[in-house]
C-alpha positions as CSV (number, residue, x, y, z in Angstrom):
1,M,13.6,-5.7,-21.0
2,K,14.2,-2.5,-18.7
3,I,11.5,-0.5,-17.1
4,S,12.3,3.1,-18.5
5,D,13.6,6.1,-16.4
6,D,10.3,7.7,-16.4
7,I,7.8,5.8,-16.1
8,H,6.6,5.9,-12.2
9,N,4.1,6.1,-9.7
10,Y,1.4,9.7,-9.7
11,Y,0.6,9.9,-6.0
12,E,4.5,9.9,-5.4
13,K,4.6,12.9,-7.1
14,L,1.3,13.7,-5.2
15,V,2.5,13.3,-1.5
16,M,6.3,15.2,-3.1
17,H,3.2,18.5,-3.3
18,H,1.7,17.9,0.0
19,F,5.2,17.5,1.4
20,A,6.6,20.8,-0.3
21,T,2.9,22.9,-0.5
22,A,3.6,21.7,3.9
23,K,6.8,22.3,4.3
24,F,7.7,19.5,5.7
25,D,11.2,20.1,4.8
26,E,11.3,22.9,7.3
27,K,9.3,21.1,10.2
28,Y,11.6,17.5,9.9
29,D,14.2,16.2,8.8
30,S,15.1,13.8,6.2
31,D,15.6,10.5,7.3
32,F,12.3,11.5,8.9
33,I,11.2,11.9,6.0
34,A,11.8,9.7,4.8
35,D,10.6,7.1,6.4
36,L,7.3,9.6,6.1
37,T,7.4,9.2,2.6
38,C,7.4,5.4,2.4
39,V,4.5,5.1,5.0
40,V,2.3,7.5,3.2
41,L,2.7,5.2,-0.3
42,N,2.4,2.1,2.0
43,Q,-0.9,3.0,2.9
44,L,-1.4,4.0,-1.2
45,P,-2.4,1.9,-4.6
46,T,-0.3,2.5,-7.4
47,R,-1.1,4.7,-11.0
48,Y,1.8,4.4,-12.8
49,I,1.8,6.6,-15.6
50,R,4.9,7.3,-17.6
51,H,3.7,11.1,-19.3
52,E,2.1,13.0,-16.5
53,V,0.4,15.7,-19.5
54,D,-1.5,11.9,-19.8
55,M,-3.1,12.8,-16.4
56,A,-4.1,15.7,-16.7
57,F,-6.2,15.2,-19.7
58,Y,-7.9,12.1,-18.8
59,L,-7.9,11.8,-15.1
60,P,-11.6,13.0,-14.3
61,A,-11.5,15.5,-12.3
62,S,-13.8,14.0,-9.5
63,E,-10.8,10.9,-9.1
64,R,-8.0,13.5,-8.8
65,F,-10.3,15.4,-6.4
66,E,-10.7,12.0,-4.6
67,M,-6.5,10.4,-5.6
68,E,-5.8,14.2,-3.7
69,S,-8.4,13.2,-0.1
70,N,-6.9,9.7,-0.1
71,V,-3.3,11.6,-0.5
72,K,-4.1,14.3,2.6
73,K,-6.2,11.2,4.2
74,A,-2.9,8.6,4.2
75,I,0.2,12.1,5.2
76,S,-2.3,12.1,8.5
77,K,-2.5,8.8,9.4
78,A,1.4,8.4,8.6
79,L,2.2,11.5,11.2
80,E,0.2,9.7,13.7
81,F,1.6,6.1,13.1
82,M,5.1,8.1,12.7
83,Q,4.6,10.6,15.9
84,T,3.4,7.3,18.2
85,Q,6.0,5.6,17.4
86,R,8.8,8.4,17.7
87,V,7.9,9.0,21.5
88,Q,7.7,5.3,22.0
89,S,11.4,5.1,22.0
90,E,12.9,7.8,24.0
């Protein structure tokens, strides 16, 4: 059995949206962003979806706010961790 290609973790979209909004591609190189993405997503629960419309329609505003807040906290912690690791390796 093959899992469909359109099944994905909704948190991936939220993280990528935040990276784009914060213009991380202008601040960090692609290797740093790839590592940062892994560190961020490993802090967050998974929320698998098949269709974006399902999340837009069925997700209560309070849960959406909580998910956004969790992403921001995870990114902040991951940036701190990554920058600390970068300094220690120099």
